[in-house]
PDBQT receptor file of N, H, CA, C and O in Angstrom, charges set to zero:
ATOM      1  N   MET A   1       0.849  -1.177   0.000  1.00  0.00    +0.000 N 
ATOM      2  CA  MET A   1       0.000   0.000   0.000  1.00  0.00    +0.000 C 
ATOM      3  C   MET A   1       0.892   1.236   0.000  1.00  0.00    +0.000 C 
ATOM      4  O   MET A   1       1.864   1.319   0.751  1.00  0.00    +0.000 OA
ATOM      5  N   ASP A   2       0.550   2.178  -0.840  1.00  0.00    +0.000 N 
ATOM      6  H   ASP A   2      -0.240   2.111  -1.450  1.00  0.00    +0.000 HD
ATOM      7  CA  ASP A   2       1.314   3.406  -0.952  1.00  0.00    +0.000 C 
ATOM      8  C   ASP A   2       0.777   4.413   0.066  1.00  0.00    +0.000 C 
ATOM      9  O   ASP A   2      -0.321   4.944  -0.100  1.00  0.00    +0.000 OA
ATOM     10  N   LEU A   3       1.539   4.668   1.099  1.00  0.00    +0.000 N 
ATOM     11  H   LEU A   3       2.431   4.236   1.234  1.00  0.00    +0.000 HD
ATOM     12  CA  LEU A   3       1.083   5.560   2.165  1.00  0.00    +0.000 C 
ATOM     13  C   LEU A   3       1.162   7.028   1.775  1.00  0.00    +0.000 C 
ATOM     14  O   LEU A   3       0.638   7.884   2.487  1.00  0.00    +0.000 OA
ATOM     15  N   ARG A   4       1.809   7.330   0.656  1.00  0.00    +0.000 N 
ATOM     16  H   ARG A   4       2.235   6.634   0.078  1.00  0.00    +0.000 HD
ATOM     17  CA  ARG A   4       1.869   8.731   0.223  1.00  0.00    +0.000 C 
ATOM     18  C   ARG A   4       0.477   9.273  -0.060  1.00  0.00    +0.000 C 
ATOM     19  O   ARG A   4       0.235  10.473   0.065  1.00  0.00    +0.000 OA
ATOM     20  N   TYR A   5      -0.439   8.386  -0.443  1.00  0.00    +0.000 N 
ATOM     21  H   TYR A   5      -0.242   7.411  -0.545  1.00  0.00    +0.000 HD
ATOM     22  CA  TYR A   5      -1.811   8.800  -0.711  1.00  0.00    +0.000 C 
ATOM     23  C   TYR A   5      -2.410   9.484   0.515  1.00  0.00    +0.000 C 
ATOM     24  O   TYR A   5      -3.099  10.496   0.392  1.00  0.00    +0.000 OA
ATOM     25  N   PHE A   6      -2.146   8.931   1.693  1.00  0.00    +0.000 N 
ATOM     26  H   PHE A   6      -1.586   8.109   1.793  1.00  0.00    +0.000 HD
ATOM     27  CA  PHE A   6      -2.724   9.479   2.911  1.00  0.00    +0.000 C 
ATOM     28  C   PHE A   6      -2.150  10.852   3.240  1.00  0.00    +0.000 C 
ATOM     29  O   PHE A   6      -2.865  11.722   3.737  1.00  0.00    +0.000 OA
ATOM     30  N   GLU A   7      -0.861  11.050   2.965  1.00  0.00    +0.000 N 
ATOM     31  H   GLU A   7      -0.280  10.343   2.561  1.00  0.00    +0.000 HD
ATOM     32  CA  GLU A   7      -0.254  12.361   3.184  1.00  0.00    +0.000 C 
ATOM     33  C   GLU A   7      -0.886  13.393   2.272  1.00  0.00    +0.000 C 
ATOM     34  O   GLU A   7      -1.211  14.499   2.702  1.00  0.00    +0.000 OA
ATOM     35  N   LEU A   8      -1.060  13.028   1.011  1.00  0.00    +0.000 N 
ATOM     36  H   LEU A   8      -0.796  12.129   0.662  1.00  0.00    +0.000 HD
ATOM     37  CA  LEU A   8      -1.691  13.939   0.065  1.00  0.00    +0.000 C 
ATOM     38  C   LEU A   8      -3.138  14.204   0.448  1.00  0.00    +0.000 C 
ATOM     39  O   LEU A   8      -3.607  15.340   0.365  1.00  0.00    +0.000 OA
ATOM     40  N   HIS A   9      -3.838  13.178   0.862  1.00  0.00    +0.000 N 
ATOM     41  H   HIS A   9      -3.457  12.256   0.930  1.00  0.00    +0.000 HD
ATOM     42  CA  HIS A   9      -5.232  13.316   1.289  1.00  0.00    +0.000 C 
ATOM     43  C   HIS A   9      -5.326  14.283   2.468  1.00  0.00    +0.000 C 
ATOM     44  O   HIS A   9      -6.202  15.148   2.487  1.00  0.00    +0.000 OA
ATOM     45  N   ASP A  10      -4.441  14.148   3.441  1.00  0.00    +0.000 N 
ATOM     46  H   ASP A  10      -3.730  13.446   3.425  1.00  0.00    +0.000 HD
ATOM     47  CA  ASP A  10      -4.449  15.035   4.600  1.00  0.00    +0.000 C 
ATOM     48  C   ASP A  10      -4.227  16.494   4.203  1.00  0.00    +0.000 C 
ATOM     49  O   ASP A  10      -4.896  17.392   4.714  1.00  0.00    +0.000 OA
ATOM     50  N   LEU A  11      -3.293  16.721   3.297  1.00  0.00    +0.000 N 
ATOM     51  H   LEU A  11      -2.749  15.992   2.882  1.00  0.00    +0.000 HD
ATOM     52  CA  LEU A  11      -3.028  18.089   2.850  1.00  0.00    +0.000 C 
ATOM     53  C   LEU A  11      -4.242  18.677   2.139  1.00  0.00    +0.000 C 
ATOM     54  O   LEU A  11      -4.602  19.832   2.369  1.00  0.00    +0.000 OA
ATOM     55  N   LEU A  12      -4.867  17.889   1.284  1.00  0.00    +0.000 N 
ATOM     56  H   LEU A  12      -4.575  16.951   1.098  1.00  0.00    +0.000 HD
ATOM     57  CA  LEU A  12      -6.022  18.405   0.556  1.00  0.00    +0.000 C 
ATOM     58  C   LEU A  12      -7.228  18.605   1.468  1.00  0.00    +0.000 C 
ATOM     59  O   LEU A  12      -8.012  19.531   1.261  1.00  0.00    +0.000 OA
ATOM     60  N   CYS A  13      -7.385  17.743   2.476  1.00  0.00    +0.000 N 
ATOM     61  H   CYS A  13      -6.748  16.991   2.643  1.00  0.00    +0.000 HD
ATOM     62  CA  CYS A  13      -8.459  17.945   3.458  1.00  0.00    +0.000 C 
ATOM     63  C   CYS A  13      -8.226  19.231   4.249  1.00  0.00    +0.000 C 
ATOM     64  O   CYS A  13      -9.164  19.978   4.530  1.00  0.00    +0.000 OA
ATOM     65  N   GLU A  14      -6.986  19.473   4.597  1.00  0.00    +0.000 N 
ATOM     66  H   GLU A  14      -6.225  18.867   4.368  1.00  0.00    +0.000 HD
ATOM     67  CA  GLU A  14      -6.655  20.704   5.315  1.00  0.00    +0.000 C 
ATOM     68  C   GLU A  14      -7.000  21.928   4.466  1.00  0.00    +0.000 C 
ATOM     69  O   GLU A  14      -7.505  22.926   4.979  1.00  0.00    +0.000 OA
ATOM     70  N   ALA A  15      -6.724  21.841   3.169  1.00  0.00    +0.000 N 
ATOM     71  H   ALA A  15      -6.314  21.030   2.752  1.00  0.00    +0.000 HD
ATOM     72  CA  ALA A  15      -7.067  22.947   2.271  1.00  0.00    +0.000 C 
ATOM     73  C   ALA A  15      -8.576  23.131   2.181  1.00  0.00    +0.000 C 
ATOM     74  O   ALA A  15      -9.062  24.262   2.171  1.00  0.00    +0.000 OA
ATOM     75  N   MET A  16      -9.320  22.034   2.116  1.00  0.00    +0.000 N 
ATOM     76  H   MET A  16      -8.926  21.116   2.124  1.00  0.00    +0.000 HD
ATOM     77  CA  MET A  16     -10.777  22.135   2.033  1.00  0.00    +0.000 C 
ATOM     78  C   MET A  16     -11.374  22.720   3.310  1.00  0.00    +0.000 C 
ATOM     79  O   MET A  16     -12.323  23.502   3.249  1.00  0.00    +0.000 OA
ATOM     80  N   ILE A  17     -10.830  22.351   4.453  1.00  0.00    +0.000 N 
ATOM     81  H   ILE A  17     -10.059  21.716   4.502  1.00  0.00    +0.000 HD
ATOM     82  CA  ILE A  17     -11.312  22.898   5.726  1.00  0.00    +0.000 C 
ATOM     83  C   ILE A  17     -11.070  24.400   5.765  1.00  0.00    +0.000 C 
ATOM     84  O   ILE A  17     -11.943  25.159   6.184  1.00  0.00    +0.000 OA
ATOM     85  N   ALA A  18      -9.891  24.834   5.330  1.00  0.00    +0.000 N 
ATOM     86  H   ALA A  18      -9.181  24.217   4.989  1.00  0.00    +0.000 HD
ATOM     87  CA  ALA A  18      -9.588  26.268   5.301  1.00  0.00    +0.000 C 
ATOM     88  C   ALA A  18     -10.507  26.987   4.320  1.00  0.00    +0.000 C 
ATOM     89  O   ALA A  18     -10.949  28.104   4.588  1.00  0.00    +0.000 OA
ATOM     90  N   LEU A  19     -10.793  26.356   3.194  1.00  0.00    +0.000 N 
ATOM     91  H   LEU A  19     -10.434  25.449   2.977  1.00  0.00    +0.000 HD
ATOM     92  CA  LEU A  19     -11.685  26.950   2.202  1.00  0.00    +0.000 C 
ATOM     93  C   LEU A  19     -13.100  27.092   2.750  1.00  0.00    +0.000 C 
ATOM     94  O   LEU A  19     -13.733  28.133   2.577  1.00  0.00    +0.000 OA
ATOM     95  N   GLU A  20     -13.595  26.055   3.406  1.00  0.00    +0.000 N 
ATOM     96  H   GLU A  20     -13.081  25.209   3.547  1.00  0.00    +0.000 HD
ATOM     97  CA  GLU A  20     -14.931  26.102   4.007  1.00  0.00    +0.000 C 
ATOM     98  C   GLU A  20     -15.023  27.179   5.088  1.00  0.00    +0.000 C 
ATOM     99  O   GLU A  20     -16.076  27.785   5.280  1.00  0.00    +0.000 OA
ATOM    100  N   ALA A  21     -13.916  27.411   5.789  1.00  0.00    +0.000 N 
ATOM    101  H   ALA A  21     -13.060  26.919   5.632  1.00  0.00    +0.000 HD
ATOM    102  CA  ALA A  21     -13.890  28.419   6.853  1.00  0.00    +0.000 C 
ATOM    103  C   ALA A  21     -13.719  29.823   6.288  1.00  0.00    +0.000 C 
ATOM    104  O   ALA A  21     -13.779  30.804   7.029  1.00  0.00    +0.000 OA
ATOM    105  N   GLY A  22     -13.508  29.923   4.989  1.00  0.00    +0.000 N 
ATOM    106  H   GLY A  22     -13.459  29.127   4.387  1.00  0.00    +0.000 HD
ATOM    107  CA  GLY A  22     -13.331  31.230   4.371  1.00  0.00    +0.000 C 
ATOM    108  C   GLY A  22     -11.917  31.765   4.496  1.00  0.00    +0.000 C 
ATOM    109  O   GLY A  22     -11.675  32.942   4.226  1.00  0.00    +0.000 OA
ATOM    110  N   ASN A  23     -10.990  30.929   4.897  1.00  0.00    +0.000 N 
ATOM    111  H   ASN A  23     -11.187  29.974   5.117  1.00  0.00    +0.000 HD
ATOM    112  CA  ASN A  23      -9.604  31.341   5.050  1.00  0.00    +0.000 C 
ATOM    113  C   ASN A  23      -8.877  31.033   3.738  1.00  0.00    +0.000 C 
ATOM    114  O   ASN A  23      -8.149  30.046   3.636  1.00  0.00    +0.000 OA
ATOM    115  N   TYR A  24      -9.086  31.891   2.741  1.00  0.00    +0.000 N 
ATOM    116  H   TYR A  24      -9.678  32.693   2.824  1.00  0.00    +0.000 HD
ATOM    117  CA  TYR A  24      -8.556  31.656   1.410  1.00  0.00    +0.000 C 
ATOM    118  C   TYR A  24      -7.030  31.672   1.348  1.00  0.00    +0.000 C 
ATOM    119  O   TYR A  24      -6.453  30.859   0.626  1.00  0.00    +0.000 OA
ATOM    120  N   PRO A  25      -6.357  32.559   2.071  1.00  0.00    +0.000 N 
ATOM    121  CA  PRO A  25      -4.885  32.508   2.038  1.00  0.00    +0.000 C 
ATOM    122  C   PRO A  25      -4.326  31.186   2.583  1.00  0.00    +0.000 C 
ATOM    123  O   PRO A  25      -3.362  30.651   2.035  1.00  0.00    +0.000 OA
ATOM    124  N   ALA A  26      -4.920  30.662   3.647  1.00  0.00    +0.000 N 
ATOM    125  H   ALA A  26      -5.703  31.096   4.093  1.00  0.00    +0.000 HD
ATOM    126  CA  ALA A  26      -4.453  29.389   4.201  1.00  0.00    +0.000 C 
ATOM    127  C   ALA A  26      -4.755  28.242   3.227  1.00  0.00    +0.000 C 
ATOM    128  O   ALA A  26      -3.939  27.335   3.064  1.00  0.00    +0.000 OA
ATOM    129  N   ALA A  27      -5.918  28.283   2.586  1.00  0.00    +0.000 N 
ATOM    130  H   ALA A  27      -6.581  29.020   2.718  1.00  0.00    +0.000 HD
ATOM    131  CA  ALA A  27      -6.269  27.246   1.612  1.00  0.00    +0.000 C 
ATOM    132  C   ALA A  27      -5.301  27.270   0.438  1.00  0.00    +0.000 C 
ATOM    133  O   ALA A  27      -4.838  26.220  -0.009  1.00  0.00    +0.000 OA
ATOM    134  N   ALA A  28      -4.994  28.459  -0.062  1.00  0.00    +0.000 N 
ATOM    135  H   ALA A  28      -5.370  29.311   0.300  1.00  0.00    +0.000 HD
ATOM    136  CA  ALA A  28      -4.062  28.581  -1.185  1.00  0.00    +0.000 C 
ATOM    137  C   ALA A  28      -2.669  28.103  -0.787  1.00  0.00    +0.000 C 
ATOM    138  O   ALA A  28      -1.994  27.431  -1.567  1.00  0.00    +0.000 OA
ATOM    139  N   ALA A  29      -2.241  28.443   0.417  1.00  0.00    +0.000 N 
ATOM    140  H   ALA A  29      -2.789  28.989   1.052  1.00  0.00    +0.000 HD
ATOM    141  CA  ALA A  29      -0.918  28.015   0.882  1.00  0.00    +0.000 C 
ATOM    142  C   ALA A  29      -0.848  26.497   1.011  1.00  0.00    +0.000 C 
ATOM    143  O   ALA A  29       0.173  25.893   0.681  1.00  0.00    +0.000 OA
ATOM    144  N   THR A  30      -1.921  25.880   1.487  1.00  0.00    +0.000 N 
ATOM    145  H   THR A  30      -2.751  26.370   1.755  1.00  0.00    +0.000 HD
ATOM    146  CA  THR A  30      -1.938  24.431   1.644  1.00  0.00    +0.000 C 
ATOM    147  C   THR A  30      -1.951  23.735   0.284  1.00  0.00    +0.000 C 
ATOM    148  O   THR A  30      -1.300  22.704   0.114  1.00  0.00    +0.000 OA
ATOM    149  N   VAL A  31      -2.674  24.280  -0.676  1.00  0.00    +0.000 N 
ATOM    150  H   VAL A  31      -3.203  25.117  -0.538  1.00  0.00    +0.000 HD
ATOM    151  CA  VAL A  31      -2.678  23.701  -2.023  1.00  0.00    +0.000 C 
ATOM    152  C   VAL A  31      -1.291  23.825  -2.647  1.00  0.00    +0.000 C 
ATOM    153  O   VAL A  31      -0.819  22.888  -3.291  1.00  0.00    +0.000 OA
ATOM    154  N   ARG A  32      -0.634  24.971  -2.464  1.00  0.00    +0.000 N 
ATOM    155  H   ARG A  32      -1.018  25.732  -1.940  1.00  0.00    +0.000 HD
ATOM    156  CA  ARG A  32       0.734  25.126  -2.978  1.00  0.00    +0.000 C 
ATOM    157  C   ARG A  32       1.677  24.120  -2.321  1.00  0.00    +0.000 C 
ATOM    158  O   ARG A  32       2.562  23.571  -2.977  1.00  0.00    +0.000 OA
ATOM    159  N   LYS A  33       1.483  23.882  -1.022  1.00  0.00    +0.000 N 
ATOM    160  H   LYS A  33       0.764  24.329  -0.489  1.00  0.00    +0.000 HD
ATOM    161  CA  LYS A  33       2.304  22.905  -0.298  1.00  0.00    +0.000 C 
ATOM    162  C   LYS A  33       2.070  21.498  -0.855  1.00  0.00    +0.000 C 
ATOM    163  O   LYS A  33       3.019  20.738  -1.046  1.00  0.00    +0.000 OA
ATOM    164  N   ALA A  34       0.808  21.155  -1.115  1.00  0.00    +0.000 N 
ATOM    165  H   ALA A  34       0.037  21.772  -0.960  1.00  0.00    +0.000 HD
ATOM    166  CA  ALA A  34       0.484  19.842  -1.673  1.00  0.00    +0.000 C 
ATOM    167  C   ALA A  34       1.085  19.674  -3.065  1.00  0.00    +0.000 C 
ATOM    168  O   ALA A  34       1.629  18.616  -3.384  1.00  0.00    +0.000 OA
ATOM    169  N   LEU A  35       0.990  20.706  -3.892  1.00  0.00    +0.000 N 
ATOM    170  H   LEU A  35       0.549  21.566  -3.633  1.00  0.00    +0.000 HD
ATOM    171  CA  LEU A  35       1.556  20.626  -5.236  1.00  0.00    +0.000 C 
ATOM    172  C   LEU A  35       3.077  20.489  -5.197  1.00  0.00    +0.000 C 
ATOM    173  O   LEU A  35       3.655  19.721  -5.966  1.00  0.00    +0.000 OA
ATOM    174  N   ALA A  36       3.718  21.230  -4.307  1.00  0.00    +0.000 N 
ATOM    175  H   ALA A  36       3.248  21.854  -3.683  1.00  0.00    +0.000 HD
ATOM    176  CA  ALA A  36       5.170  21.122  -4.177  1.00  0.00    +0.000 C 
ATOM    177  C   ALA A  36       5.558  19.723  -3.715  1.00  0.00    +0.000 C 
ATOM    178  O   ALA A  36       6.551  19.165  -4.180  1.00  0.00    +0.000 OA
ATOM    179  N   TRP A  37       4.776  19.159  -2.803  1.00  0.00    +0.000 N 
ATOM    180  H   TRP A  37       3.969  19.613  -2.425  1.00  0.00    +0.000 HD
ATOM    181  CA  TRP A  37       5.049  17.818  -2.296  1.00  0.00    +0.000 C 
ATOM    182  C   TRP A  37       4.899  16.779  -3.414  1.00  0.00    +0.000 C 
ATOM    183  O   TRP A  37       5.730  15.881  -3.549  1.00  0.00    +0.000 OA
ATOM    184  N   VAL A  38       3.838  16.908  -4.211  1.00  0.00    +0.000 N 
ATOM    185  H   VAL A  38       3.163  17.638  -4.102  1.00  0.00    +0.000 HD
ATOM    186  CA  VAL A  38       3.611  15.973  -5.320  1.00  0.00    +0.000 C 
ATOM    187  C   VAL A  38       4.738  16.095  -6.340  1.00  0.00    +0.000 C 
ATOM    188  O   VAL A  38       5.262  15.087  -6.814  1.00  0.00    +0.000 OA
ATOM    189  N   GLU A  39       5.109  17.323  -6.676  1.00  0.00    +0.000 N 
ATOM    190  H   GLU A  39       4.683  18.142  -6.291  1.00  0.00    +0.000 HD
ATOM    191  CA  GLU A  39       6.184  17.514  -7.645  1.00  0.00    +0.000 C 
ATOM    192  C   GLU A  39       7.490  16.908  -7.149  1.00  0.00    +0.000 C 
ATOM    193  O   GLU A  39       8.224  16.293  -7.922  1.00  0.00    +0.000 OA
ATOM    194  N   ALA A  40       7.778  17.075  -5.878  1.00  0.00    +0.000 N 
ATOM    195  H   ALA A  40       7.182  17.574  -5.250  1.00  0.00    +0.000 HD
ATOM    196  CA  ALA A  40       9.039  16.580  -5.330  1.00  0.00    +0.000 C 
ATOM    197  C   ALA A  40       9.028  15.067  -5.148  1.00  0.00    +0.000 C 
ATOM    198  O   ALA A  40      10.054  14.415  -5.337  1.00  0.00    +0.000 OA
ATOM    199  N   ASP A  41       7.878  14.503  -4.783  1.00  0.00    +0.000 N 
ATOM    200  H   ASP A  41       7.044  15.033  -4.629  1.00  0.00    +0.000 HD
ATOM    201  CA  ASP A  41       7.830  13.084  -4.447  1.00  0.00    +0.000 C 
ATOM    202  C   ASP A  41       7.411  12.199  -5.610  1.00  0.00    +0.000 C 
ATOM    203  O   ASP A  41       8.051  11.176  -5.854  1.00  0.00    +0.000 OA
ATOM    204  N   TRP A  42       6.372  12.555  -6.327  1.00  0.00    +0.000 N 
ATOM    205  H   TRP A  42       5.853  13.386  -6.129  1.00  0.00    +0.000 HD
ATOM    206  CA  TRP A  42       5.831  11.683  -7.368  1.00  0.00    +0.000 C 
ATOM    207  C   TRP A  42       6.362  12.001  -8.752  1.00  0.00    +0.000 C 
ATOM    208  O   TRP A  42       6.381  11.128  -9.619  1.00  0.00    +0.000 OA
ATOM    209  N   LEU A  43       6.786  13.210  -8.971  1.00  0.00    +0.000 N 
ATOM    210  H   LEU A  43       6.772  13.919  -8.266  1.00  0.00    +0.000 HD
ATOM    211  CA  LEU A  43       7.278  13.571 -10.295  1.00  0.00    +0.000 C 
ATOM    212  C   LEU A  43       8.804  13.629 -10.306  1.00  0.00    +0.000 C 
ATOM    213  O   LEU A  43       9.403  14.412 -11.042  1.00  0.00    +0.000 OA
ATOM    214  N   ALA A  44       9.409  12.800  -9.489  1.00  0.00    +0.000 N 
ATOM    215  H   ALA A  44       8.922  12.165  -8.890  1.00  0.00    +0.000 HD
ATOM    216  CA  ALA A  44      10.863  12.767  -9.402  1.00  0.00    +0.000 C 
ATOM    217  C   ALA A  44      11.451  12.208 -10.691  1.00  0.00    +0.000 C 
ATOM    218  O   ALA A  44      10.818  11.417 -11.390  1.00  0.00    +0.000 OA
ATOM    219  N   THR A  45      12.653  12.629 -10.983  1.00  0.00    +0.000 N 
ATOM    220  H   THR A  45      13.166  13.271 -10.415  1.00  0.00    +0.000 HD
ATOM    221  CA  THR A  45      13.346  12.088 -12.144  1.00  0.00    +0.000 C 
ATOM    222  C   THR A  45      13.926  10.728 -11.772  1.00  0.00    +0.000 C 
ATOM    223  O   THR A  45      14.113  10.454 -10.586  1.00  0.00    +0.000 OA
ATOM    224  N   PRO A  46      14.213   9.877 -12.734  1.00  0.00    +0.000 N 
ATOM    225  CA  PRO A  46      14.732   8.541 -12.415  1.00  0.00    +0.000 C 
ATOM    226  C   PRO A  46      15.977   8.569 -11.529  1.00  0.00    +0.000 C 
ATOM    227  O   PRO A  46      16.186   7.648 -10.739  1.00  0.00    +0.000 OA
ATOM    228  N   GLY A  47      16.796   9.596 -11.644  1.00  0.00    +0.000 N 
ATOM    229  H   GLY A  47      16.626  10.344 -12.285  1.00  0.00    +0.000 HD
ATOM    230  CA  GLY A  47      17.992   9.685 -10.825  1.00  0.00    +0.000 C 
ATOM    231  C   GLY A  47      17.700   9.986  -9.367  1.00  0.00    +0.000 C 
ATOM    232  O   GLY A  47      18.551   9.761  -8.507  1.00  0.00    +0.000 OA
ATOM    233  N   THR A  48      16.506  10.492  -9.077  1.00  0.00    +0.000 N 
ATOM    234  H   THR A  48      15.815  10.674  -9.776  1.00  0.00    +0.000 HD
ATOM    235  CA  THR A  48      16.179  10.845  -7.705  1.00  0.00    +0.000 C 
ATOM    236  C   THR A  48      15.180   9.886  -7.069  1.00  0.00    +0.000 C 
ATOM    237  O   THR A  48      14.748  10.094  -5.935  1.00  0.00    +0.000 OA
ATOM    238  N   LEU A  49      14.813   8.831  -7.801  1.00  0.00    +0.000 N 
ATOM    239  H   LEU A  49      15.164   8.662  -8.722  1.00  0.00    +0.000 HD
ATOM    240  CA  LEU A  49      13.863   7.865  -7.251  1.00  0.00    +0.000 C 
ATOM    241  C   LEU A  49      14.539   7.003  -6.183  1.00  0.00    +0.000 C 
ATOM    242  O   LEU A  49      15.742   6.755  -6.261  1.00  0.00    +0.000 OA
ATOM    243  N   PRO A  50      13.778   6.546  -5.189  1.00  0.00    +0.000 N 
ATOM    244  CA  PRO A  50      14.357   5.664  -4.185  1.00  0.00    +0.000 C 
ATOM    245  C   PRO A  50      14.792   4.335  -4.799  1.00  0.00    +0.000 C 
ATOM    246  O   PRO A  50      14.369   3.981  -5.899  1.00  0.00    +0.000 OA
ATOM    247  N   ALA A  51      15.622   3.621  -4.091  1.00  0.00    +0.000 N 
ATOM    248  H   ALA A  51      15.965   3.909  -3.197  1.00  0.00    +0.000 HD
ATOM    249  CA  ALA A  51      16.131   2.341  -4.581  1.00  0.00    +0.000 C 
ATOM    250  C   ALA A  51      14.987   1.359  -4.799  1.00  0.00    +0.000 C 
ATOM    251  O   ALA A  51      13.958   1.440  -4.128  1.00  0.00    +0.000 OA
ATOM    252  N   PHE A  52      15.163   0.443  -5.725  1.00  0.00    +0.000 N 
ATOM    253  H   PHE A  52      15.998   0.377  -6.271  1.00  0.00    +0.000 HD
ATOM    254  CA  PHE A  52      14.167  -0.573  -6.032  1.00  0.00    +0.000 C 
ATOM    255  C   PHE A  52      14.004  -1.492  -4.826  1.00  0.00    +0.000 C 
ATOM    256  O   PHE A  52      14.988  -2.007  -4.295  1.00  0.00    +0.000 OA
ATOM    257  N   VAL A  53      12.766  -1.695  -4.398  1.00  0.00    +0.000 N 
ATOM    258  H   VAL A  53      11.967  -1.277  -4.829  1.00  0.00    +0.000 HD
ATOM    259  CA  VAL A  53      12.496  -2.478  -3.206  1.00  0.00    +0.000 C 
ATOM    260  C   VAL A  53      12.196  -3.933  -3.534  1.00  0.00    +0.000 C 
ATOM    261  O   VAL A  53      12.475  -4.819  -2.726  1.00  0.00    +0.000 OA
ATOM    262  N   GLY A  54      11.653  -4.181  -4.666  1.00  0.00    +0.000 N 
ATOM    263  H   GLY A  54      11.427  -3.461  -5.322  1.00  0.00    +0.000 HD
ATOM    264  CA  GLY A  54      11.306  -5.544  -5.045  1.00  0.00    +0.000 C 
ATOM    265  C   GLY A  54      10.128  -5.530  -5.995  1.00  0.00    +0.000 C 
ATOM    266  O   GLY A  54       9.533  -4.478  -6.228  1.00  0.00    +0.000 OA
ATOM    267  N   PRO A  55       9.783  -6.673  -6.543  1.00  0.00    +0.000 N 
ATOM    268  CA  PRO A  55       8.663  -6.710  -7.487  1.00  0.00    +0.000 C 
ATOM    269  C   PRO A  55       7.343  -6.424  -6.786  1.00  0.00    +0.000 C 
ATOM    270  O   PRO A  55       7.140  -6.790  -5.628  1.00  0.00    +0.000 OA
ATOM    271  N   SER A  56       6.466  -5.774  -7.503  1.00  0.00    +0.000 N 
ATOM    272  H   SER A  56       6.631  -5.478  -8.443  1.00  0.00    +0.000 HD
ATOM    273  CA  SER A  56       5.143  -5.502  -6.938  1.00  0.00    +0.000 C 
ATOM    274  C   SER A  56       4.283  -6.746  -7.065  1.00  0.00    +0.000 C 
ATOM    275  O   SER A  56       4.512  -7.590  -7.931  1.00  0.00    +0.000 OA
ATOM    276  N   ARG A  57       3.308  -6.848  -6.208  1.00  0.00    +0.000 N 
ATOM    277  H   ARG A  57       3.122  -6.163  -5.504  1.00  0.00    +0.000 HD
ATOM    278  CA  ARG A  57       2.384  -7.984  -6.279  1.00  0.00    +0.000 C 
ATOM    279  C   ARG A  57       1.443  -7.751  -7.433  1.00  0.00    +0.000 C 
ATOM    280  O   ARG A  57       0.869  -6.669  -7.565  1.00  0.00    +0.000 OA
ATOM    281  N   SER A  58       1.281  -8.742  -8.259  1.00  0.00    +0.000 N 
ATOM    282  H   SER A  58       1.746  -9.620  -8.152  1.00  0.00    +0.000 HD
ATOM    283  CA  SER A  58       0.352  -8.604  -9.370  1.00  0.00    +0.000 C 
ATOM    284  C   SER A  58      -0.994  -9.198  -8.974  1.00  0.00    +0.000 C 
ATOM    285  O   SER A  58      -1.069 -10.173  -8.226  1.00  0.00    +0.000 OA
ATOM    286  N   ILE A  59      -2.028  -8.600  -9.484  1.00  0.00    +0.000 N 
ATOM    287  H   ILE A  59      -1.967  -7.808 -10.091  1.00  0.00    +0.000 HD
ATOM    288  CA  ILE A  59      -3.388  -9.070  -9.218  1.00  0.00    +0.000 C 
ATOM    289  C   ILE A  59      -3.768 -10.012 -10.356  1.00  0.00    +0.000 C 
ATOM    290  O   ILE A  59      -3.724  -9.618 -11.522  1.00  0.00    +0.000 OA
ATOM    291  N   PRO A  60      -4.140 -11.249 -10.035  1.00  0.00    +0.000 N 
ATOM    292  CA  PRO A  60      -4.471 -12.193 -11.109  1.00  0.00    +0.000 C 
ATOM    293  C   PRO A  60      -5.718 -11.742 -11.863  1.00  0.00    +0.000 C 
ATOM    294  O   PRO A  60      -6.637 -11.146 -11.300  1.00  0.00    +0.000 OA
ATOM    295  N   ASP A  61      -5.713 -12.049 -13.153  1.00  0.00    +0.000 N 
ATOM    296  H   ASP A  61      -4.967 -12.534 -13.610  1.00  0.00    +0.000 HD
ATOM    297  CA  ASP A  61      -6.873 -11.718 -13.988  1.00  0.00    +0.000 C 
ATOM    298  C   ASP A  61      -8.043 -12.584 -13.594  1.00  0.00    +0.000 C 
ATOM    299  O   ASP A  61      -7.871 -13.733 -13.185  1.00  0.00    +0.000 OA
ATOM    300  N   GLU A  62      -9.240 -12.029 -13.717  1.00  0.00    +0.000 N 
ATOM    301  H   GLU A  62      -9.380 -11.096 -14.049  1.00  0.00    +0.000 HD
ATOM    302  CA  GLU A  62     -10.437 -12.813 -13.452  1.00  0.00    +0.000 C 
ATOM    303  C   GLU A  62     -10.698 -13.746 -14.621  1.00  0.00    +0.000 C 
ATOM    304  O   GLU A  62     -10.513 -13.351 -15.772  1.00  0.00    +0.000 OA
ATOM    305  N   PRO A  63     -11.120 -14.966 -14.358  1.00  0.00    +0.000 N 
ATOM    306  CA  PRO A  63     -11.389 -15.890 -15.472  1.00  0.00    +0.000 C 
ATOM    307  C   PRO A  63     -12.585 -15.421 -16.278  1.00  0.00    +0.000 C 
ATOM    308  O   PRO A  63     -13.518 -14.813 -15.755  1.00  0.00    +0.000 OA
ATOM    309  N   ASP A  64     -12.530 -15.722 -17.572  1.00  0.00    +0.000 N 
ATOM    310  H   ASP A  64     -11.772 -16.217 -17.997  1.00  0.00    +0.000 HD
ATOM    311  CA  ASP A  64     -13.658 -15.375 -18.457  1.00  0.00    +0.000 C 
ATOM    312  C   ASP A  64     -14.827 -16.310 -18.196  1.00  0.00    +0.000 C 
ATOM    313  O   ASP A  64     -14.637 -17.473 -17.839  1.00  0.00    +0.000 OA
ATOM    314  N   ASP A  65     -16.020 -15.803 -18.374  1.00  0.00    +0.000 N 
ATOM    315  H   ASP A  65     -16.175 -14.859 -18.664  1.00  0.00    +0.000 HD
ATOM    316  CA  ASP A  65     -17.226 -16.605 -18.145  1.00  0.00    +0.000 C 
ATOM    317  C   ASP A  65     -17.722 -17.264 -19.433  1.00  0.00    +0.000 C 
ATOM    318  O   ASP A  65     -18.897 -17.619 -19.532  1.00  0.00    +0.000 OA
ATOM    319  N   ASP A  66     -16.845 -17.430 -20.410  1.00  0.00    +0.000 N 
ATOM    320  H   ASP A  66     -15.891 -17.142 -20.329  1.00  0.00    +0.000 HD
ATOM    321  CA  ASP A  66     -17.251 -18.019 -21.685  1.00  0.00    +0.000 C 
ATOM    322  C   ASP A  66     -17.459 -19.492 -21.593  1.00  0.00    +0.000 C 
ATOM    323  O   ASP A  66     -17.803 -20.131 -22.587  1.00  0.00    +0.000 OA
TER     324      ASP A  66
């Protein structure tokens, strides 16, 4: 399971809470923080990616009902 999803989810929830409260500067700052985090973590170049951990688990295909 990729736990980065939860970090991103938390940042976006924080932005939505600030937006609902009418705190637009805080919402904008949180969205900028989330975008910077995504750019740094998920859009990394191959030279900056973490070391290979191992093969991912593959999900078997469902059998056809033919």
